[in-house]
N, C-alpha and C positions, 0 to 999 in steps of 0.2 A: 166632257165637252171639248172642243178645242179650244185650245189659247191662243188668242191674238199676239202676235209677235212680229217683230222686226229687226234686220241684221244691220248690226253698227257697224260702220268702217271708221277707225282712228285715219285723221289724213292732215294734211299740211294748208292743203286747198280745197275744201269741201266744194266750192261752187265749181270749180273747174272739172274735180270727179264726178261729182253729180252729174255736171253735162255728158261728159264721156259715157260713163254707165247710160245713161236715158237712151242716149244715143246706138252703144253697142246692143241694148236690150229692145230698144223701143218701148221703153217707159216715158211715162210725163214726169216733167221737172216740177216737183210741189211748189206752189206759189203762194207764200204765208203773208202777201204784201197786205193784206186787208188787216192782220192781226197787227202785225210789225207797224205798221201808220198809227193803230189806235194805240197800242202799248207805248210807241215814242211820244204820241200828242199827250196822253195821260201821264208822262212823265214816269212809268212804270218801267221801259226799258231807254239807259242811257243811250244817246245817239253814237257811242263807241261801239256800240253791241250790236249797230245795223250798219248794212252797206246796199247799194245800189248794184244791182248785177241786172243783167238784160233787161234793164230799165225799168225794173220795180224795187222797192224795199225788201230785202230780207235779212235774217239773220246772218251777224257777220261769220259766226262759228259753227252755223248747222244750216245743210244741204240736205234734203230728200228726195227720191223719186219714189213711183208707184206705177203698179200695173195700172194701164188707160183703162182697162174695164171694171176697176175696182170700185166701190164705191168712195167718196171723201167728204170731208165737210167742207164745204164753200168759202167759211169764214176763215179756218185754220189754215185750209190747205193740206190739211193732216190725210193722208189716203188711212181708211178704214181695211187693208187687205196686205197684198203682196207690195211690200216698202222694203225701201233699205234707204239707212241715214246715215250722212256722211257729216260726221265731228271731227273738227277744228281743232286738234293738240299740238302743242309747243314743242316735241321730242319728236326727230325723225322718225322713220323705218330702224328697225333692228335687225330683222335676221326674215329666215321665212316664215311664209303663214302658215300659220296652222289651220287655217278654215280658208276656202276660196268656192270662187263661182266658177261653175263651168257652163260655157257657151256653145248648145247644141244649135245649129241651122234647120228649121224648118224646110226650105227647101235651098238647092244647090247644092255645089260641092264645099269642100273642105277651102279649098284655094279662093274661094268667092268670099267666104265667110271672113277668112285670115288675111284678105286684101283690105275688106270691108274694116275692119276691126284696126287694122295699120294706119287707114283714112284717119280715123278718129283718135290716134295717138298710141296707141298700142304697139307693142315691138316683139318680135318672137325672141323665143330663148331656147326652146329643142324641142324637135319631131319628135313623136314615140309612135313606133310602128310594130303593133303588136298581133298583126296578121287578122284571123278572124276574130280578136277580140276588139279590134278596134285602131285608131290609128287618128293622132292628136297632135294638135301644138300646144307647147307649155307657153305660155306669152306673159306681159306685165303688164299693167294698163300705166298712164301717163305719172304713178307716183310710184311705181313697181312694184305693184303687189301683183302676186302670181295668178295666174288664171288658165284654166284650158279652153281650149278652141275646138270643136268636133263635127263632124257631120255626119 
């Protein structure tokens, strides 16, 4: 039986990074506001562990995105499928990523994909052209995490 999983990315600004990756991948930002409000009201979550983001209460150090077609728990907002969790940590990024996301355009050109990602806050690092093997851009998300964009 296949296991459920989520990719966890340490970062300094989990909500901003979740917003970026949700836009880049056309995913849905999870909304845990019902759970957060209940935990705050019952005293199980201190006020310092919550923030208001995009008009609703969220966990201060956690933000997640999920594939829009996957099931999710409407009370917690947690996806039950393809999911990425952004976890706030105090230390800055230290070096090259050992794991990264590759983004491939379903339609359109590589130039269109790269321009779209740049509009969300990504930046270009290096163009790679391996002829018949493929062409892609190595890029960085708003926190400097490397990823590849290909068409």
